[in-house]
N, C-alpha and C positions, 0 to 999 in steps of 0.2 A: 844510349842514352847515359848522360850522366847521374850523378847522385841527385842533385836539386829538382831535376826534371821527374825523377824517378818518385822520389817525395811528394810532388807536387800531385803526381797523377793518383799516388797510392790516397793523399789526402782526399782528392776529389771524390774517389770511389767510396771512401767511407762516408763521406758527407752524404752521397746518394743514396747508399744502402741505409744510412739512418734515416733520411727523409721519406725514403719508401716504407719502413718500418712504422714511422709518425704517420703517415698517410693511411695505410693499414690499420693503423688502431683507431684514427678517427673513424674511419668507414664502419670499423665495426661496431664503434661507440653510436655513431648515429644511427647505425641499423637497428640497434638493439634500443636505443630511445623511441625509435619512431615504432617500433614493434610493440614498445611499451604502452605509449601515448594512443597509439590507434585500437588497442584493445579494448571492447565495451565490457559493462558489467556482465555478469553469467546471469541466467535464468534460474531461480531457486528452484523451479519445478521442473527442470530439464529432466528428460528420461532417464539419464543414469543418475539422477539424484534421488537419496531416500525420501525427500519430499514428495517425489513422484509418486509414489505407493500411498501418499494420504488424499491424493486427490488436488485439484487446483481450486480453491475459493473462488478466484478470480472469474472462473468460468460457471459459477453457480447459476442457477435458471428454476423456474417454477416446476416442480415435479420431482427434484432431486431431494436427495436426503443428506442429510448433515449430521454428523455425530460429535456432540460439545461435551465433553468431561463425562463421556460415557453416557449422556443422554442421547436419545436419537430425535430428530426433528425434521418435518416436512415444511420444504420451502413452499409457502404458499402463494407468495407472490414477490415480485423483485423491483426496486426502484433505482433507475441509472440517472445519476446528477451531473451536471455539467454547469461550472463556474468558469467562464474564460477558457483558460488552456488546461484548468484542472477538472478531472471527472474521479467519480466514486461510486459505490454501489451500496444499497440497504436492501436486505432481504428479510422478509416477514417470515418467522418460524412458529411452528406449533409443534407439541409433542404429543404423547398418545392421552394425556389427560388434557388434553385443551389449551394448555398453559402457553402464551403466545411470548416470541422475544422478538427483537431484531438483531441481526448482525450486519454489522458496516464492515465492507472491506475497500480498503485504498491502499495506494502505494506512494511514500512520502519521503523517498523513493522506495524505503523498504515497506514490504509487506505489512500493513495494521490492520488487526482483526480486533472488534470490541462488539461485544454481547452486551445489548441494552433491554432494560426492563422499564416499560412505561410506569410512571406516577401519576394516575389520574387524579384531580380534585387537589392538585400541589396548590397553594394559593402564591408561589413566588412566580415573578415575571423578571425576565432578562434586563440589562443594561448596567447593573451596578458592577464595579471592578471586582468584587469579591460577594459570595453568596454563602450563608451557612443552610446545610439541609442534612437532616438524618446523620446527625452528630460529626459531620464533616466541613471543612471549609473549603468552598471553589474559588479558584480565582479566573477572571475573564480570561481567554485563550484566542477566540477569533469568530467573527461573524461576517454574516453576507447573505447574498440571495444567490440562488441557483435555478437553473431549469431542469427539469425533470421528466421522465418518461416512465409508465408504470407498466408491467405486465402481470399476467396471473390474477391473483384475489388479494388486492391491498386495501380497498375502499376509496381508493383514490381516482381521481379523474383520469385518464390514458397521458394526460400530459399537463404542463401546468409549471408554475414558478413556485418556489418553497423560501422562505428567508429562516434563518438559524443564529442561535446564538450558541458556543460552545464555552465551557469552564472546565478545570481540569483542578484536582486536588493535590497534595504534595504526594500521596501514595500511587497517584496515577489513575484514580478513578475518575469519571467524566459524568457529568451532569449537562444535559443538551435540550435545548428549547426549539422547538421547529412549529412553523406555521405554514400551512400549503393553502395556497390561494388566499382567498378570505377569512379562512379559517382563524380561530384563536390558537393561543399558545399550547403547544403540548410538550409534557415535560417527561425525560427519560434519564435514568441513570447508567452508566456502562462501566463495563470492567473489559480491561484489555485481556487478550488471548495471546498464548504463544502458539505457533501453528502446529504445533505438536498436539494440541488439545483438540484440533479439529479434525475429523475425518470426512471426506465427502466422497458419496456414492450415487454418481451422475446415473440417471435414468435415461434410457434410450427412448427418442421420440417424446420425452415429457414435454407437456403444455400446460395448459391452465389448469390449476387443482381447485376442486369445487369445495 
């Protein structure tokens, strides 16, 4: 083999080696990208997570006990709502003194927990872009109509429709208007909770609470 042929063989061998390295790198990169894009979001209440010890608010049902900011409430009834592809739940709570609250639970996509207190006799009506109430200014956020199903003691028909208007203040406080069926507007103020402020105690075999 003369010098020119040997040089050509060596050059071809180097090119093949480089091409092999490039192909291997591309394959690794594609594999990593595919693994990255196919990995779905983790469940914040998976068994290995500390949140699992606090219980899963998404599974609340009548008869359960929920502790919110060191106050224990019984879940008297639950309302599950659906609007198009969206769904959420609202749970009627009361404490040992008979104080009633509503806890709404939804994923947006993160878990959002809001504790509501009714404001009976409020003269406000929904529809305006902004509303002033109890020293806060609330801006319209969303409105719509959903289908619901109720279990436990909620004071509602087992199923029906509800109209709603939701407002939000600059500090995150909420103001909500709901009208179930043909009833008039009910007004409530809400405060968003961090999930570390909520502890769920599921009751085995729990059903309707009287």
